[in-house]
BAVO-80801 format. One record per residue (C-alpha): residue in one letter; x, y, z. Coordinates in steps of 0.25 Angstrom, whole numbers, plus 5000, padded with zeros to 4 digits. Example, Ala and Ser with C-alpha at 12.3 -4.5 7.8 and 13.67 -1.06 7.14 Angstrom:
residues 2
A504949825031S505549965029
END
This chain:
residues 454
M511047405047K512547355047Q513447415057A514647495052P515947445057N516547525068P517847595064I518347605079H518047475086N518247325082P517847215083P516347245083E516047135093K516747215104K516247335111E516447455101S515947585097R514847605087A515247745085G514047845084V513547985084L512148025084I511248115076Y509848115079S508648115069V507448195071T506548105062Q506247955065G507147855058A507947955050P509348005055Q509548155054W510948215055S511248315066P511048455062R512248495070D513448525061Y514448445070A515548465060S515448615060F515448615075A516648525076D517448595065Q517048745066G516848745081Y517648645089I518848625079K519048775074N518448865085A519348875097I518248925106V517348815103Y518448715104R518848775118C517448775123I517248635120R518548595126L518348665139I516948605141A517448465137E518648465145A517948525157A516948415156L518048305155S518648355168I517348315176P517348165179L516148085176L515648015189V514647905191Y513647935202D512647835209E511247845213N511647915226D512448025218E513747965223P514947945213V515247805210E516747765210K516647645201H515647635189P515747565175F515547705169Y516847755174D517547635167L516747665154I517047815154S518547805158R518847715146P517647735136N518347665124P519647615119F519947745112Q519547855122G519747885136Q518647955145A519148095142E519148085127L517848015127L517148125135D517848235128A517248195115L515948175122Y515948315127S516548385115F515548325105L514348375114L514948515114I515248515099A513948445094G513048455105N512948305104T513848195109Y513748045108L514347935117E514247785112T514247675122V514847545118L514047435126L514647295129G513347225133K512547325141A513747395147P514447525141K515847485137E516347605128L516047745125Y516247825113T515947975109L515347995095R515348105086P514048185085D514048205070R513948055067M512648015074T511148005069I509947955077K508647895073L507447915081D506347815085P504847845083K504847915096G505948005092R506947945101P508347905096S508347765092K509647745084Y511047825085I511747815071H513247845070K513747865055V515147885050G515147885035H514247775030D514347685043E513347705054I513147635067V511747635074Y511547635089D510147595094V509547665105P508947565115R507647585122D507647485133G508547555143K509847495137Q511147575136R511247655124E512447665115I512447815112L512347935121H511948065115I512248195123K511748325117L511648465121F510248535121H509648585108P508348665108T507948615094N508548475092D508048355101L509148265096F510448345095G511148445104L511548585102S513048605101A513648725108M514248775095E512948795088P512548915096A513948975095A514048945080Y514049085076S515149125086I515949005082D515949055067V516249195072Y517449145080T517949055069A517749165058A518549265067G519649165067A519649135052Y519649285050N520849305059K521549195051S521249255038L521649385042L523049325046D523149255033N522949385026G524049455033A523149505045R522549605035P521149615031S520849585016G520849685005A520749694990L521649724979V521049834970V521449844956V521649994952G521050024938D522050074927K521850194919E520850124910G520050074923D520449934922A520449874936S520549724934L521649624935T521849514925E521749364929E523249344929Q523449474938F522349434947S522849294949R524249344952L523849444962K522949344969T524149244970E525049354975L524149404986E523949264991D525449224991R526049344995Y525149425004Q524249325011G524549255024T525149285037Q526549275032N526249395022A525649485032G526049625030R526749605017P526549725008M525749704995L526349744982L525249784973E525449804958G524849924951G523349944951L523149864964D522749924977W522449854990K521149884997P520949825012M519549765013G519549695027I518849735040A519849745052P519649635063V519449745073D518249795065L517649655066E517949655081F518749525078T519249495092Q517949535099G517049455089K517949335091A517949335106Q516449355106A516249235097A517049155106R516249195119E514949155112I515549015108A515949005123L514649045127S513948935119F514848825125G514648885139V516148915141P516549045148P517349125138Q518449155149L518849005148L519149015133G520049135134I519049225126P519449375128G518649435139D518549465154N519449345158T519949355172Y520349245182S519149255190N518249255177L518949125173K518649055186E517249095185A517149055171N517748915174V516648885184A515548935175F516148855164Y515948725172R514648765179Q513948805166C514548725156V515348605160L514448555171P513148555163F513948485151M514348375161T512948365166R512448335153V513448235150C513348165163Q511848155163S511948095149L512947985153S512147955165V510847925157F511547855146F512247755154T511147725164P510647595156S512047545159Y512347595173G511047605179D510047715183G510947765194F512047795185R512447935184V513648005178W513948145185F515148225189D515648285202I515548435202N516548445213E517648385204V517448485193S518748565192G518148685186L517248715198V518348715209Q518248865211E516748855212R516848745223E517848825231D516948945231T515748845235W516548785247S517048925252R515548975252I515048845259N516148845269A515948995273A514448975275T514148985290T512648935289L513048795285T513448675293T514748595290N513948485284E513048575275K514348635270R514948495267E513648455260A513648575251L515048535247G514648395245Y515348335257A514748235267E514248285281V515148275293E514848255308G514648385316G514448465303D513048505306D513348635314V513448775308L514748835311I514948985313Q515949055305S516849115316S517248995324L516648875316V515948825329P514548765329L513548875329I512648795339M513848795350E513248825364E513448965368E514348995380P513648995394E513349135400V514149155412D513349195425D513749325431E513549265445E514649155442T515649265439G515349355450L515149475441D513849515447D514449595458Q515349665449P514949795442R514549775428G515049915424G515250065428L515550095443G515250005454E514350055466G515150155475E516250175464D516650295457E517550325446N518750375455E518750245463E519850135460G519450055448G518650175442E518950235428D519950335433N520650245443P520850105437P521149995447D522549955451P522949825443S523649765455E522349775463T521449715452G522349595451E522749625437G524249655440T525049755432K525349655421G524949725408R524949865413
END
């Protein structure tokens, strides 16, 4: 098949994108278009719905703030690696942030995202993100993808899938779908009804404002003496034109209507309060946020929003949404680039560098530092630090000295000469009236204590 000319890169002998987006086929040899309505998700969801847009932007921007790191076989971060050069300058038209932003956003909108790798020899040299609504796939006799097909208009480009362990050109990342083995499930699909409700509420509010912030009604023609209650074609057209020109729109709100004889105005709308307009719209927004895994507090949805709740919601957002999202992407990148960079190649992230978990880390450090049953090295290991010499002793909380410190030796009474002294009460031959007794305390001058302090 003749390859279509590439509209972006030239000349063809140089490394260049062969743009593609994949749609799988469930039957051998014949392509089948994706059942996802990507155009509706993009237009009605991302473009026209503020809650959907903000959910996707929050997740994508939070993921962008987490650096991608390369780790070796010993799970130690690598400072220099070809992957860093590739991802930092993926192609002549995009930087790292723009490329990854598109990769993450396509995955959230469509449930599928595609990354094209341009190879120069055997090494990846450029990366491009591809729209999920332009791809098809053909399967081999075993039901595995054999060709990725990108089609724009009448032009299409075919990417073969190698079976000999060579580097593939197309990376397909998808979200789990319970009834589709080839395509992922968009987060907008479970929230489709709520998206429609939220969008319809906004449209209703706009229509209400355009009609003077009043519900619709009807002009009723009162019959004359002969019972005729109709308008001529000319009267109807003139009345309709007058209503549209003089009484519709926000600029005409509150303007009194002048009715001619035989006409009466009958309101027919339902007040927004009867429809629980505000509450219904807020509930739809919460359901959309729930589908994406974003806490409603982060979206400004009316509710129990306090500073404490906001901090807890931010931690939950990173723990339950962003980190699982990044785990999926990093593992897919690791497997995809293994033929080029070797079996020990792994893309991951440092959880200690995630800005959204600062408060959680501070709480963890405080709890570990306050533990009295752990040694210094055990505390350092729990926090991810190396051991130090002399850190294997348990410290008690009061003075922070080793718990195994030797106890002070007991003092022998014979050495102090206290055996001959009475240990309490009256000595032999003494009574309470003698000097030193309870009623006659000894003279300080005789005891050697002096008079200081009396």
